[in-house]
C-alpha positions, 0 to 999 in steps of 0.5 A: 355871601360866599368868599369867592362871590364877595371878593369878586364883588369888591373887585368890580365895585372898586375896579380892581384887577389882581396884579401877578407882579405883587403875587396877589392871590386871594383866599376864599375858603372860610375854613382856612381863615378860621384855622389861621385865627385859631392858631393865633390864640387871641385875646382882647389884649393883643396887637396884630400886624396883618401883612397884605390885608387885601380886601379885609376878609381876615381883618374883619374877623380880627377886629372884634377879637383883639385890641388892636389890628395894624393892617398893612397893604402895598396896593393903593386900590386895596387900601381904598377897599379896606378904607371904605369896607372896614376903615370905621373901626376905631381899633383898626389902623390901615397903613398903605406901604411896602412892608419892607420899606415901612418905617412904622416897623421900627416903632413896633419895639416901643410896644408894651406888649408883644405883637402877633404877625399874620398874613399871606406872604407873596411868593417873591417875598416870603424868604427875605421878609421872613428872615428880616422879621424873625430877627425882630424882638417886638413880636411874640409869633407869626402865623403866615401862609407861605409857598409850600416849597419855602415852608418845607425848606424852613422846616426840614430836618439836618440831613434833608437835601432841602436844607439851607442857610435860610433853614438854619438861620430862621430856626436860630431865632424861632421854632417852626410848626406846621398848621395846615397845607392849603391847595391852589384851588382855594384862592383867586386867581389860582396859583400854580403851586400849593401853600402852607400855613406855618406858625413861627414862634420867637425863641427867648434866647440865642446863643451865637456871641457874634450873630453877624459872623454866625450869619456869615459862617452858615451862608458860607458853609452852604455856599458849595454844598457838595464839598466837605464843610472844612474845605468850604469854610477855609476857602469861603472865610479865607482861613487856613486848613489847620485853624478851621480843623481845630475849630471843628474839632473843638466844637465836636464837628467832623471836617468831612460833614456837609453843611445840610447835616448840621444842627443849628446847635452845631453851627453855634458851637463852630461860630463861638469856636471860631470867633471867641 
């Protein structure tokens, strides 16, 4: 049975209707599913956290390949489908919770091995969820599908107008690799925009001495994109221009630069000089 037919069959069987407010779009292309699995580089020792398990299309393929699958799903009806269709597997744990509020996430830090994350992230949730997850120490890497605009934003290079605070903060913690672009027509219902599968791999070391202040610095730098960096930081951080000017000079960054021109490493240097 084709994925589209199987998905619609399960919807009809369990009386399910996709909810627009939850950004529910279901992948119906076996080729894309297989590309995601290949990118995960799975083995029998792996624990995989699947965010938004849906009807279990990806879940069912993950189960025989790994030690354990933790499938989280916010929709109660979809949880019912998961439990009925794939719930009998001993290495599958189904959790019916909102990933942003899930208490079990904190317990993942006690795992003996790092967790791999996979999922089709809802468009409305992708940016804040990625930023929250990428700070965690319990995952090895994630392979996630996100809105193409978000993918382009987090992967863009210094100098790009798409570059923003999200770009810098995610790249501070991780390396971003594009896997494949995914067109709207391989989903039901069909979304209005394209998607991209990306691999986000955790960096082993972070160089900012005071990360909370580093975060504030980055967000402040992008708060007024058209203004010169020195003026923006002086005003946004409430510091005298002379102090900011001296700090930028020690970090080797020009006063007149714009935030989108800076590399992650340059933001780290400014932060370490400013909050030494």
